[in-house]
C-alpha angles and dihedrals in degrees: 000000000000118000122260095261091054096052094047095049109113123233108247103209122043127187119202115201110205124036102209119123093285096045091048091049090052090049087055090050092054093044093051089051088058101259129137108243134201110197113198123200130184090209113076090205090063093051091047092049092054094045093048102039107014087239135097092230093176102053107013109022121183096027115109117221119219123236094255088072109083117192119219139177092196112088090195088073087073086071091082095055125106091216134009129216113206110209100165118126115275097249091054094043098101094054093045093047090050092051092046093048089062090059102048135070124240116281098028111135114247108199117201111218099172126089125221150076120265110257112236099016096050089218126149113243090248088059090049089050093053091050098044098040109023091160093060130084104251119227138157135205119202143144144107102326133137112199096231093052090050091046090053090050094244113162111283133171126188144148133266115194124195140114105320099256092044092048092053092048090050095051089048088051097051105027120106139140096295099033123057117182122187122211124238138166094208103101092163095054094047092047094047095046093051093048100043097046091065091059094048091045088060088053092049090051091050091054091050094044091051090052094237093149139245094284090061093047092050090049092049093050093047093051090043090056090048089055091049091052093049092052091043091056090051091052094047097253118153118251092224090057092055090046090052139071098296093049120027093012093055092044092053092052098042097042098049108043133075086214085073112092091211096048090046090050090053093044091055090048089052090053090056107266118140122250091233091055092050093046094050119121112282095036120109115269113256105196092195091070091067094036100053100078091039091053092051092047091050090051090051092053088059097040093250119142115222104181096168094048090044092055091049091049091050092050091051091048092050093245095115130040122222089242092057098041098075096048090048092055095040092050095059114122115282113249145149117289 
């Protein structure tokens, strides 16, 4: 084990892969903590906007970016970083991880900052990371955090999971007055909590949009969290992780605010809008839409029933109407809690 001074020594150069709102906000976090930051974007117009105006006018307008954030369209420039934050959407994570892995040397931490389960394989993003970049140090950052709040340096606390010495170096690297990360070694729990809460947030939004009342929403969130804990136990996640910032904390934020893309998506569904309309180009990405069926399938592989997630997945797939969803859940066999 490294000594205490080693594990608390910050990484000096951080690369952020993905310059959407969340990636740009994380670049600001690292810059405010005193790090040199390379911010990579796939879209040339984003890079050009930052270079010309010191602002990501496309994804995070109105927030000035300091000079220690350098925009780049060349992913190979991530190769010089001491640690890399991966902020690409969950369903693009494997391709982005593979590209990034070609640029870095062995042992560099790759920190997942997206939330979801890979469609098709049903794998957590941490499992995808280990497959696509086996030479890297796997890590994940997750918790209750809206990009705009983080960008405006409003108080935020979340979790970074990795091997113990790596996790402590990462929290020393990113932590500052407005941003408090906590260290964990439970990559599975952090990955699962971040993925599942998006699905349940859609359900919470549906309940609110249908006008079913606060009792119904509280019941749905409580039973959703029970499902998350059952699946987490089957996957080897720690109960305290799911009770913490990256589990319950993230669920509370995402499933109660119209600032949440997933809750808003569900709310609009509850009001009668069609899933295809809400998922059309130009609408905000709700990761829970792609994650719902994968979450249910993953539960099935481990023999874990997820009735709330299953109902949400069936609604999104057009297999269950809103009118039939509530009776289906309420008619489940009576049992002890």
